[in-house]
Backbone as JSON, one array per atom type, in Angstrom:
{
  "sequence": "MSADPGSESVPDRAASEDPPGVVARRLMRRLDRAALATARCDGAGWPYPSLVLVALDHDASPLLLVSALAEHTRNLQADDRVGLLFDGTAGLAEPLAGARVTVLGRASPTGQPRHRARYLARHPGAAVYQGFGDFACYRVEVERAHLVGGFGRVHRIDREALILDAATVGGLAEEEAALVRQMAPERVRALAMIALGTAGPAEAEGWAVTGIDPEGCDLRRGAAVARIDFDRPVSPTVGAVGVALQRLAVGGDFR",
  "N": [[-2.9, 2.39, 13.38], [-3.67, 4.74, 10.73], [-3.65, 7.7, 9.1], [-4.64, 10.0, 6.35], [-2.06, 10.39, 4.13], [-1.19, 12.96, 3.96], [-1.6, 14.14, 6.29], [-0.25, 15.88, 9.37], [-0.9, 14.28, 11.58], [0.11, 11.57, 11.25], [1.72, 8.77, 12.26], [5.13, 8.06, 13.4], [6.15, 5.12, 12.23], [8.68, 3.99, 12.28], [9.96, 4.44, 14.31], [9.15, 2.33, 16.19], [9.19, -0.87, 18.03], [8.83, -2.81, 16.23], [9.95, -5.12, 13.98], [12.19, -4.28, 11.12], [11.29, -4.76, 8.55], [8.57, -5.29, 8.92], [7.72, -2.66, 9.91], [8.5, -1.0, 7.37], [6.68, -2.42, 5.77], [4.37, -1.55, 6.62], [4.32, 1.06, 6.42], [4.64, 1.31, 3.39], [2.01, 0.16, 3.02], [0.31, 2.23, 3.74], [0.49, 4.15, 1.96], [-0.63, 5.75, -1.13], [0.89, 6.47, -3.16], [3.85, 6.61, -5.04], [7.38, 7.46, -5.74], [8.77, 6.51, -9.0], [11.7, 5.14, -10.2], [13.33, 4.7, -13.03], [15.63, 3.21, -15.78], [16.64, 5.31, -18.44], [15.85, 4.59, -21.86], [17.06, 5.17, -23.96], [19.6, 4.57, -24.4], [21.55, 5.85, -23.11], [21.08, 5.57, -20.31], [20.3, 7.1, -18.21], [19.14, 7.8, -15.03], [15.39, 7.83, -14.63], [13.15, 9.75, -13.03], [9.87, 9.63, -11.83], [6.31, 10.11, -10.81], [4.0, 7.85, -9.66], [0.95, 6.26, -8.96], [0.15, 3.86, -6.66], [-0.89, 0.52, -5.65], [-0.88, -2.2, -3.26], [-0.2, -5.73, -3.37], [-1.41, -8.49, -1.84], [0.6, -9.7, -0.5], [2.33, -7.6, -0.18], [3.51, -6.7, -2.55], [4.49, -4.33, -4.74], [1.85, -2.85, -6.97], [1.24, -1.45, -10.38], [-0.46, 0.73, -12.39], [0.21, 1.45, -15.57], [0.7, 3.49, -18.46], [1.52, 2.6, -21.95], [2.44, 4.59, -23.27], [3.67, 6.3, -21.94], [6.83, 7.7, -20.5], [8.29, 6.19, -18.63], [7.22, 3.64, -18.75], [8.32, 2.79, -21.23], [10.81, 2.97, -20.71], [11.08, 0.77, -18.66], [10.18, -1.41, -20.11], [12.34, -2.0, -21.53], [14.35, -2.35, -19.7], [13.85, -4.09, -16.99], [14.29, -3.19, -14.22], [13.44, -1.45, -11.58], [13.17, 1.39, -9.06], [11.32, 2.03, -6.21], [10.25, 4.97, -4.16], [8.83, 5.07, -1.24], [7.33, 7.41, 0.52], [7.1, 8.6, 3.77], [6.96, 11.08, 4.91], [5.44, 13.35, 4.75], [4.14, 16.3, 6.01], [5.44, 16.56, 8.12], [7.63, 18.59, 10.46], [10.21, 18.51, 10.33], [11.18, 16.71, 7.81], [13.38, 14.99, 7.13], [13.55, 13.66, 9.62], [11.55, 11.75, 9.54], [9.95, 8.69, 8.31], [11.01, 6.77, 5.5], [10.85, 4.5, 2.55], [12.93, 2.76, 0.31], [12.29, 0.69, -2.33], [13.48, -1.97, -4.33], [13.41, -3.57, -7.19], [11.95, -6.03, -9.98], [10.01, -5.11, -12.43], [7.09, -6.52, -14.21], [4.58, -7.06, -16.61], [1.34, -8.24, -15.61], [-1.01, -10.59, -16.01], [-3.06, -11.49, -14.13], [-6.43, -10.9, -13.02], [-7.14, -10.32, -10.54], [-5.13, -8.48, -9.51], [-5.32, -6.24, -11.17], [-8.14, -5.52, -10.35], [-7.77, -5.26, -7.59], [-5.93, -2.82, -7.72], [-7.62, -1.11, -8.99], [-9.66, -0.8, -6.99], [-8.25, 0.56, -4.93], [-7.58, 2.59, -6.22], [-9.97, 4.2, -7.47], [-10.44, 6.29, -9.33], [-8.88, 5.59, -11.38], [-10.33, 4.01, -13.26], [-11.66, 5.03, -14.97], [-9.58, 5.51, -17.06], [-8.48, 2.88, -17.27], [-9.36, 0.92, -19.17], [-8.43, 1.38, -21.58], [-6.39, 0.39, -24.33], [-3.79, 0.74, -24.17], [-3.09, 0.76, -21.64], [-1.76, -1.17, -19.07], [-1.44, -3.46, -16.17], [1.03, -3.76, -13.97], [3.43, -5.89, -12.0], [5.64, -5.54, -9.31], [8.4, -7.42, -8.56], [9.87, -7.94, -5.84], [13.27, -7.34, -4.81], [14.89, -6.18, -2.53], [14.85, -3.88, 0.05], [15.28, -0.65, 1.43], [15.12, 0.95, 4.47], [14.54, 4.16, 5.85], [14.43, 5.23, 8.78], [14.57, 7.64, 9.88], [17.01, 9.95, 11.56], [19.92, 8.49, 11.94], [18.51, 6.04, 11.88], [18.68, 3.23, 9.98], [18.24, 0.82, 7.7], [18.71, -2.16, 5.99], [16.85, -4.37, 4.07], [16.05, -7.6, 3.47], [14.33, -9.51, 0.86], [12.96, -11.46, 1.89], [12.33, -10.65, 4.39], [10.39, -8.63, 3.87], [8.52, -9.26, 2.26], [5.58, -10.75, 2.28], [5.04, -14.37, 2.94], [3.51, -17.42, 0.83], [2.14, -18.84, 2.65], [1.08, -17.2, 4.81], [-0.39, -15.38, 3.23], [-2.11, -16.8, 2.04], [-5.74, -18.17, 1.01], [-6.99, -15.57, 1.06], [-6.78, -13.37, -0.91], [-8.72, -14.22, -2.77], [-10.94, -14.21, -1.51], [-11.44, -11.68, -0.9], [-12.8, -9.66, -2.46], [-15.57, -10.48, -1.83], [-15.59, -10.0, 0.94], [-15.23, -7.26, 1.36], [-17.61, -6.44, 0.16], [-19.33, -7.28, 1.96], [-19.26, -5.78, 4.12], [-20.97, -3.85, 6.51], [-22.62, -0.68, 6.54], [-22.58, 0.74, 9.07], [-20.27, -0.46, 10.45], [-18.37, 0.11, 8.55], [-17.98, 2.96, 9.33], [-17.38, 2.81, 11.68], [-14.93, 1.72, 11.63], [-13.6, 3.85, 10.02], [-13.68, 5.83, 12.0], [-11.66, 4.8, 13.91], [-9.32, 4.73, 12.21], [-9.16, 7.17, 11.71], [-8.73, 8.33, 14.18], [-10.71, 9.83, 15.32], [-13.21, 10.98, 17.71], [-15.86, 11.48, 16.96], [-18.67, 11.08, 14.77], [-19.12, 12.25, 12.36], [-16.93, 13.05, 10.67], [-16.46, 10.41, 9.69], [-18.21, 9.73, 7.78], [-18.93, 8.59, 4.56], [-16.76, 7.09, 4.0], [-14.91, 4.45, 2.33], [-14.21, 0.99, 2.67], [-11.6, -0.23, 0.83], [-9.95, -2.52, 0.57], [-8.71, -5.41, 2.02], [-6.37, -7.14, 3.71], [-3.69, -9.45, 4.91], [-2.7, -8.09, 7.07], [-4.06, -5.92, 7.64], [-6.75, -3.34, 6.84], [-7.75, -1.06, 4.34], [-8.9, 2.06, 3.77], [-10.86, 4.68, 1.83], [-11.85, 7.76, 1.0], [-13.07, 9.95, -1.27], [-10.09, 11.94, -2.34], [-8.8, 11.16, -0.25], [-6.99, 8.72, 1.97], [-6.82, 6.05, 4.21], [-5.53, 3.96, 6.79], [-5.68, 1.01, 8.68], [-3.94, -1.09, 10.74], [-3.55, -4.6, 11.74], [-2.68, -5.98, 14.67], [-0.93, -8.03, 14.45], [-0.36, -10.3, 11.8], [-3.39, -11.95, 10.49], [-5.12, -15.26, 10.37], [-5.37, -16.64, 7.08], [-8.11, -16.82, 6.45], [-11.76, -16.59, 5.97], [-13.16, -16.42, 8.2], [-11.42, -15.77, 10.44], [-10.44, -13.2, 9.51], [-12.92, -11.71, 9.62], [-13.22, -11.81, 12.42], [-11.4, -10.13, 13.22], [-11.79, -7.92, 12.04], [-14.19, -7.23, 13.43], [-13.1, -6.78, 16.27], [-11.71, -4.77, 15.71], [-13.76, -2.84, 14.86], [-15.15, -2.49, 17.52], [-13.2, -1.13, 19.03], [-10.87, -2.56, 19.74], [-8.49, -4.69, 19.21], [-6.19, -3.28, 17.76], [-3.84, -0.97, 16.08]],
  "CA": [[-3.69, 3.18, 12.5], [-2.82, 5.9, 10.18], [-4.82, 8.66, 8.34], [-4.29, 10.51, 5.2], [-0.75, 10.7, 3.93], [-0.89, 14.41, 4.0], [-1.82, 14.63, 7.61], [0.65, 15.77, 10.33], [-1.08, 13.32, 12.68], [0.52, 10.35, 10.89], [2.71, 8.51, 13.2], [6.4, 7.43, 12.43], [6.19, 3.6, 12.74], [9.91, 3.46, 12.42], [10.49, 4.61, 15.98], [8.65, 1.53, 16.92], [10.16, -1.79, 18.19], [8.61, -3.76, 15.2], [11.16, -5.46, 12.99], [12.28, -3.17, 10.15], [10.34, -5.19, 7.48], [7.31, -4.9, 9.36], [7.8, -1.18, 9.7], [8.69, -0.67, 6.1], [5.73, -2.96, 4.98], [3.2, -0.86, 7.26], [4.37, 2.44, 5.59], [4.14, 1.23, 2.15], [0.56, -0.19, 2.7], [-0.67, 3.18, 3.99], [0.75, 5.07, 0.93], [-1.29, 5.37, -2.36], [1.71, 6.76, -4.31], [5.44, 6.46, -4.69], [8.43, 7.97, -6.83], [9.22, 5.4, -9.55], [12.89, 5.23, -10.91], [13.52, 3.68, -14.38], [16.59, 3.65, -16.42], [16.26, 5.8, -19.69], [15.96, 3.2, -22.95], [17.79, 5.86, -25.11], [20.97, 4.12, -24.48], [22.49, 6.8, -22.23], [21.0, 5.25, -19.04], [20.36, 8.21, -17.05], [17.76, 7.31, -14.2], [14.38, 8.8, -14.98], [12.23, 9.74, -11.87], [8.35, 10.02, -12.13], [5.29, 9.95, -9.9], [3.04, 6.83, -9.92], [0.04, 5.88, -8.14], [0.64, 2.66, -6.34], [-1.41, -0.22, -4.77], [-0.06, -3.48, -2.82], [-0.75, -7.06, -3.46], [-1.76, -9.05, -0.51], [1.96, -10.08, 0.04], [3.11, -6.42, -0.14], [4.39, -6.69, -3.73], [3.68, -3.22, -5.24], [1.07, -3.08, -8.46], [1.45, -0.36, -10.85], [-1.16, 0.83, -13.82], [1.03, 2.57, -16.59], [0.25, 3.68, -19.99], [2.74, 2.55, -22.7], [2.96, 5.84, -23.96], [4.39, 7.09, -20.85], [8.37, 7.27, -20.8], [8.75, 5.34, -17.52], [6.93, 2.61, -19.32], [8.96, 2.46, -22.34], [11.95, 2.27, -19.99], [10.97, -0.44, -17.89], [10.14, -2.35, -21.34], [13.7, -2.33, -21.95], [15.12, -2.77, -18.45], [12.78, -4.09, -16.04], [14.68, -2.82, -12.99], [12.76, -0.23, -10.79], [13.35, 1.53, -7.57], [10.08, 2.83, -5.66], [10.28, 5.51, -3.1], [7.66, 5.43, -0.54], [7.82, 8.83, 1.49], [6.04, 8.86, 4.88], [7.5, 12.26, 5.58], [4.5, 14.64, 4.46], [3.46, 16.88, 7.08], [6.7, 16.69, 9.22], [8.17, 19.8, 10.56], [11.54, 17.81, 10.2], [10.95, 15.79, 6.91], [14.57, 13.93, 7.32], [13.41, 12.84, 10.76], [10.66, 11.0, 9.22], [10.44, 7.17, 7.75], [10.74, 6.45, 4.02], [11.18, 3.24, 2.09], [13.12, 2.67, -1.04], [12.27, -0.83, -2.82], [14.09, -2.36, -5.51], [12.97, -4.99, -7.91], [11.95, -6.03, -11.23], [8.47, -4.88, -12.97], [6.71, -7.04, -15.22], [2.98, -7.1, -16.81], [0.73, -9.23, -14.85], [-2.34, -10.94, -16.47], [-4.11, -11.62, -13.22], [-7.55, -9.87, -12.89], [-7.42, -9.85, -9.21], [-4.13, -7.75, -9.45], [-6.01, -4.95, -11.6], [-9.22, -5.08, -9.58], [-6.91, -4.58, -6.29], [-5.28, -1.55, -7.99], [-8.63, -0.13, -9.2], [-10.39, -0.66, -5.68], [-7.35, 1.32, -4.39], [-7.73, 4.02, -7.01], [-11.15, 4.34, -8.32], [-10.61, 7.23, -10.51], [-8.15, 5.06, -12.7], [-11.28, 3.16, -13.82], [-11.77, 6.03, -16.26], [-8.7, 5.02, -18.26], [-7.86, 1.48, -17.23], [-9.89, 0.02, -20.14], [-7.85, 1.89, -22.8], [-5.75, -0.57, -24.69], [-2.09, 1.13, -23.85], [-2.77, 0.79, -20.26], [-1.24, -2.39, -18.62], [-1.06, -3.68, -14.97], [2.55, -4.29, -13.67], [3.59, -6.13, -10.56], [7.05, -5.61, -8.97], [8.71, -8.4, -8.0], [10.91, -7.17, -4.96], [14.46, -8.07, -4.51], [15.29, -6.0, -1.26], [14.53, -2.71, 0.31], [15.95, 0.19, 2.37], [14.08, 1.8, 5.3], [15.45, 4.97, 6.73], [13.16, 5.67, 9.9], [15.05, 8.87, 10.68], [18.07, 10.29, 11.79], [20.5, 7.19, 12.47], [17.77, 4.58, 12.04], [18.84, 2.98, 8.64], [17.77, -0.8, 7.68], [18.87, -3.01, 4.89], [15.82, -5.29, 4.33], [16.12, -8.55, 2.5], [13.01, -9.5, 0.35], [12.14, -12.3, 2.68], [11.55, -9.83, 5.41], [9.51, -7.54, 3.64], [7.29, -9.7, 1.48], [4.81, -11.98, 3.09], [4.87, -15.66, 2.45], [2.38, -17.6, 0.73], [1.35, -19.4, 4.01], [0.57, -15.98, 5.48], [-1.4, -14.86, 2.43], [-3.36, -17.97, 1.88], [-6.73, -17.76, -0.09], [-7.63, -14.23, 1.25], [-6.99, -12.56, -1.95], [-9.77, -14.8, -3.78], [-12.26, -13.92, -0.83], [-11.36, -10.13, -0.51], [-14.0, -8.71, -2.83], [-16.68, -10.84, -1.31], [-15.64, -9.34, 2.27], [-15.56, -5.97, 1.35], [-19.04, -6.37, -0.18], [-20.45, -7.73, 3.3], [-18.84, -4.66, 5.14], [-22.23, -3.03, 6.71], [-22.11, 0.54, 6.73], [-22.24, 1.04, 10.32], [-18.95, -1.05, 10.39], [-17.3, 1.05, 7.82], [-18.08, 4.27, 9.74], [-16.63, 2.66, 13.02], [-13.37, 1.55, 11.2], [-13.07, 5.04, 9.79], [-13.37, 6.59, 13.27], [-10.75, 4.47, 14.46], [-8.33, 4.92, 11.4], [-8.87, 8.77, 11.72], [-8.6, 8.84, 15.57], [-11.54, 10.96, 15.83], [-14.41, 10.51, 18.43], [-17.15, 11.93, 16.17], [-19.13, 10.3, 13.52], [-19.27, 13.11, 11.29], [-15.77, 12.78, 9.82], [-16.54, 8.96, 9.36], [-19.45, 9.38, 6.86], [-18.49, 8.7, 3.24], [-15.57, 6.33, 3.66], [-15.32, 2.9, 2.06], [-13.21, -0.06, 2.62], [-11.29, -0.81, -0.71], [-9.18, -3.79, 0.53], [-8.72, -6.33, 3.15], [-5.23, -7.95, 3.57], [-3.76, -10.3, 6.3], [-2.14, -7.34, 7.99], [-5.24, -4.75, 8.05], [-7.52, -2.82, 5.77], [-7.54, 0.22, 3.7], [-10.16, 2.84, 3.55], [-10.92, 5.8, 1.11], [-13.02, 8.75, 0.58], [-12.32, 11.05, -2.36], [-8.71, 11.81, -2.37], [-8.07, 10.77, 1.15], [-7.11, 7.38, 2.09], [-6.58, 5.75, 5.74], [-5.26, 2.46, 7.14], [-5.7, 0.21, 10.09], [-3.03, -2.24, 10.95], [-4.14, -5.46, 12.89], [-1.37, -5.87, 15.58], [-0.36, -9.35, 13.82], [-1.07, -11.09, 10.56], [-4.32, -12.87, 10.73], [-4.96, -16.34, 9.5], [-5.92, -16.34, 6.04], [-9.52, -17.42, 6.19], [-12.69, -15.55, 6.16], [-13.44, -16.12, 9.5], [-10.28, -15.03, 11.02], [-10.48, -11.68, 9.26], [-14.09, -11.09, 10.32], [-13.04, -11.64, 13.9], [-10.34, -9.07, 13.19], [-12.53, -6.55, 11.83], [-15.05, -7.18, 14.52], [-12.71, -6.4, 17.27], [-11.49, -3.22, 15.36], [-14.96, -2.03, 15.12], [-15.33, -2.22, 18.92], [-12.12, -0.51, 19.53], [-10.13, -3.59, 20.45], [-7.08, -5.14, 18.82], [-5.6, -2.34, 16.74], [-2.92, 0.08, 16.33]],
  "C": [[-3.02, 4.19, 11.89], [-3.94, 6.72, 9.18], [-4.16, 8.98, 7.11], [-2.87, 10.97, 5.14], [-0.27, 12.1, 4.13], [-1.19, 14.96, 5.36], [-0.48, 14.94, 8.55], [0.32, 14.77, 11.64], [-0.29, 11.56, 12.42], [1.74, 9.84, 11.67], [3.99, 7.84, 12.56], [6.71, 6.19, 13.07], [7.63, 3.06, 12.85], [10.6, 3.47, 13.64], [10.05, 3.46, 16.87], [9.47, 0.27, 17.29], [9.79, -3.09, 17.29], [9.87, -4.09, 14.54], [11.11, -4.53, 11.63], [11.68, -3.61, 8.96], [9.0, -5.04, 7.83], [6.88, -3.27, 9.24], [7.73, -0.48, 8.23], [7.3, -1.2, 5.31], [4.56, -1.99, 5.44], [3.17, 0.42, 6.33], [4.31, 2.41, 4.16], [2.67, 0.99, 2.11], [-0.46, 1.07, 2.88], [-0.54, 4.35, 2.97], [0.05, 4.9, -0.35], [-0.25, 5.94, -3.5], [3.07, 6.63, -3.88], [6.26, 7.2, -5.99], [8.91, 6.67, -7.49], [10.64, 5.82, -10.43], [13.14, 4.18, -11.76], [14.92, 4.16, -15.06], [16.12, 3.9, -18.08], [16.32, 4.45, -20.75], [16.65, 4.04, -23.98], [19.3, 5.52, -25.41], [22.09, 4.92, -23.56], [22.42, 6.21, -20.72], [21.04, 5.95, -18.09], [18.88, 7.54, -16.37], [16.88, 8.49, -14.4], [13.28, 8.54, -13.58], [10.71, 10.11, -12.25], [7.5, 9.52, -10.98], [4.47, 8.84, -10.32], [2.23, 6.62, -8.77], [0.09, 4.28, -7.82], [-0.63, 1.65, -5.51], [-0.41, -1.38, -4.35], [-0.69, -4.73, -3.14], [-0.87, -7.46, -1.99], [-0.44, -9.42, 0.33], [2.99, -8.69, 0.22], [3.81, -6.13, -1.46], [3.63, -5.38, -4.63], [3.08, -3.61, -6.77], [1.11, -1.59, -9.2], [0.39, -0.23, -12.11], [-0.57, 1.9, -14.51], [0.51, 2.33, -17.96], [1.71, 3.29, -20.94], [3.11, 3.47, -23.56], [3.7, 6.67, -22.85], [5.84, 6.61, -21.02], [8.71, 6.11, -19.78], [8.34, 3.89, -18.03], [7.62, 1.87, -20.39], [10.48, 2.12, -21.65], [12.11, 1.07, -19.33], [10.7, -1.71, -18.98], [11.48, -2.95, -21.65], [14.63, -2.86, -20.92], [14.28, -2.76, -17.24], [13.2, -3.7, -14.51], [14.15, -1.54, -12.73], [13.29, -0.19, -9.55], [11.76, 2.41, -7.3], [10.73, 3.3, -4.3], [9.07, 5.71, -2.29], [8.03, 6.4, 0.61], [6.83, 9.04, 2.38], [6.23, 10.1, 5.56], [6.58, 13.54, 5.6], [3.96, 15.25, 5.67], [4.45, 17.1, 8.18], [7.15, 18.1, 9.24], [9.65, 19.32, 10.18], [11.43, 16.73, 9.21], [12.11, 14.72, 7.18], [14.33, 13.13, 8.73], [12.16, 11.73, 10.69], [10.92, 9.56, 8.51], [10.18, 7.44, 6.02], [11.4, 5.07, 3.79], [11.59, 3.2, 0.79], [13.05, 1.17, -1.46], [12.76, -0.94, -4.23], [13.73, -3.7, -6.11], [12.68, -4.97, -9.33], [10.1, -5.93, -11.65], [8.08, -5.47, -14.23], [5.22, -6.95, -15.32], [2.65, -8.23, -16.04], [-0.68, -9.43, -15.5], [-3.41, -11.32, -15.4], [-5.1, -10.69, -13.01], [-7.57, -9.31, -11.54], [-6.21, -8.79, -9.19], [-4.66, -6.18, -9.74], [-7.07, -4.69, -10.88], [-8.61, -4.55, -8.2], [-6.55, -3.17, -6.54], [-6.67, -0.63, -8.23], [-9.52, 0.29, -7.9], [-9.55, 0.38, -4.87], [-7.37, 2.81, -4.91], [-8.93, 3.94, -7.96], [-11.3, 5.02, -9.38], [-9.83, 6.68, -11.66], [-9.21, 4.28, -13.43], [-11.64, 3.93, -15.02], [-10.9, 5.79, -17.46], [-8.13, 3.64, -18.26], [-8.45, 0.65, -18.55], [-9.37, 0.62, -21.44], [-6.51, 0.74, -23.1], [-4.08, -0.39, -24.53], [-2.03, 0.99, -22.4], [-2.48, -0.8, -19.7], [-1.01, -2.31, -17.01], [0.31, -4.1, -14.78], [2.76, -4.76, -12.16], [5.16, -5.96, -10.35], [7.34, -6.61, -8.0], [10.21, -8.04, -7.01], [12.11, -8.04, -4.75], [15.08, -7.49, -2.96], [14.83, -4.49, -1.29], [15.51, -1.92, 1.48], [15.16, 1.02, 3.22], [15.16, 2.84, 6.04], [14.35, 5.68, 7.54], [13.53, 7.07, 10.54], [16.3, 9.22, 10.94], [18.65, 9.14, 12.42], [19.59, 5.92, 12.47], [17.83, 4.2, 10.41], [18.9, 1.38, 8.62], [18.11, -1.09, 6.29], [17.75, -4.25, 4.87], [15.88, -6.37, 3.15], [14.49, -8.76, 2.1], [12.21, -10.57, 1.32], [11.51, -11.75, 4.13], [10.74, -8.94, 5.22], [8.31, -8.25, 2.8], [6.72, -11.09, 2.23], [4.7, -13.36, 2.34], [3.76, -16.23, 1.77], [1.36, -18.39, 1.7], [0.34, -18.32, 4.55], [-0.69, -15.3, 4.51], [-2.63, -15.63, 2.3], [-4.28, -17.59, 0.73], [-7.29, -16.69, 0.25], [-7.93, -13.64, 0.33], [-8.24, -12.88, -2.87], [-10.88, -14.5, -2.72], [-12.46, -12.51, -0.45], [-12.58, -9.48, -0.9], [-15.33, -8.98, -2.11], [-16.65, -10.2, 0.32], [-15.8, -7.83, 2.15], [-17.12, -5.67, 1.18], [-19.99, -6.47, 1.23], [-20.21, -6.64, 4.23], [-20.21, -3.85, 5.45], [-21.71, -1.43, 6.84], [-21.9, 1.19, 8.15], [-20.51, 0.62, 10.7], [-17.88, -0.44, 9.57], [-16.71, 2.22, 8.45], [-17.24, 3.86, 11.2], [-15.11, 2.18, 12.69], [-12.86, 2.75, 10.52], [-12.71, 5.79, 11.01], [-12.07, 6.08, 13.73], [-9.23, 4.92, 13.74], [-8.11, 6.5, 11.58], [-8.55, 9.25, 13.18], [-9.43, 9.89, 15.92], [-12.69, 10.28, 16.58], [-15.67, 10.54, 18.0], [-17.39, 11.21, 15.0], [-19.3, 10.98, 12.18], [-18.29, 12.94, 10.24], [-15.61, 11.35, 9.17], [-17.27, 8.6, 8.33], [-18.44, 9.6, 5.55], [-17.09, 7.78, 3.09], [-16.12, 5.13, 3.23], [-14.11, 2.22, 2.18], [-13.02, -0.5, 1.22], [-10.49, -2.05, -0.41], [-9.14, -4.2, 1.99], [-7.14, -7.29, 2.99], [-4.97, -8.84, 4.71], [-3.19, -9.49, 7.49], [-3.13, -6.06, 8.7], [-5.98, -4.53, 6.92], [-7.4, -1.32, 5.48], [-8.76, 0.95, 3.36], [-9.77, 4.15, 2.51], [-11.98, 6.63, 1.14], [-12.29, 10.0, -0.14], [-10.91, 10.78, -2.5], [-8.03, 11.31, -1.01], [-8.1, 9.25, 1.26], [-6.44, 7.07, 3.73], [-6.31, 4.22, 5.46], [-5.19, 2.01, 8.47], [-5.0, -0.88, 9.98], [-3.69, -3.19, 12.04], [-2.77, -5.45, 13.58], [-0.52, -7.16, 15.26], [-1.09, -9.79, 12.62], [-2.17, -11.94, 10.92], [-4.25, -14.05, 9.89], [-5.8, -16.17, 8.25], [-7.15, -17.15, 5.53], [-10.53, -16.36, 6.56], [-13.2, -15.19, 7.53], [-12.69, -15.47, 10.68], [-10.34, -13.47, 10.79], [-11.7, -11.15, 9.67], [-14.1, -10.9, 11.68], [-12.25, -10.45, 14.04], [-10.95, -7.99, 13.26], [-13.4, -6.21, 12.92], [-14.47, -6.3, 15.98], [-12.26, -4.99, 16.92], [-12.54, -2.27, 15.4], [-15.46, -1.6, 16.53], [-14.18, -1.53, 19.71], [-11.29, -1.37, 20.32], [-8.92, -3.5, 19.93], [-6.74, -4.42, 17.62], [-4.52, -1.5, 17.23], [-3.04, 1.07, 15.32]]
}
């Protein structure tokens, strides 16, 4: 489980015994923003860092919604190579002892409506401008990643270890919207209590489930986000996800 990325209570998952790819993917899924590095398109090739809001596809491929007027968009239109830094060190007294993941890949526009829908569910505030003609949804085809879990814990991660395969994802993406709509308010409150690690219901009010993937579910309230991870990927069926969510809601199979 994990709370708002600005909270000091966020655990360092890189210290766990999970494989580096799993640790990196969990960190990426609980963060809603990243630093984006592109190569300037002016011929000089200088790296250009910027801040972007990010969502993840069901297989953990990053999704971006960017304006054609932004410099980073013009850069990646000329050179599709990108780097994304997912920083999980916020709130730590020793930031360099915390976990962060650098993802390298190639970004290209995606015409799949579900990608835009998943992004907007993660970032409802983006609905104000997503209909403007200059905004487009991009998907990053990951090539490799680099996990730094703290001092002396460094791992190079191949694509196959980071991105879920098609069999694991299955047809869940097509069923996600219906699953989210079916979430009863009392279950959402129960999930929020688990994600926040609180025993009281007051802090659990006002949260909404924004996404469900084979490895867990995402929640949001205003500017705050939270994440609950299943202890293992569930089968890509509505029934299997429903069982996993029910177990979460009663305080069972979760971390």
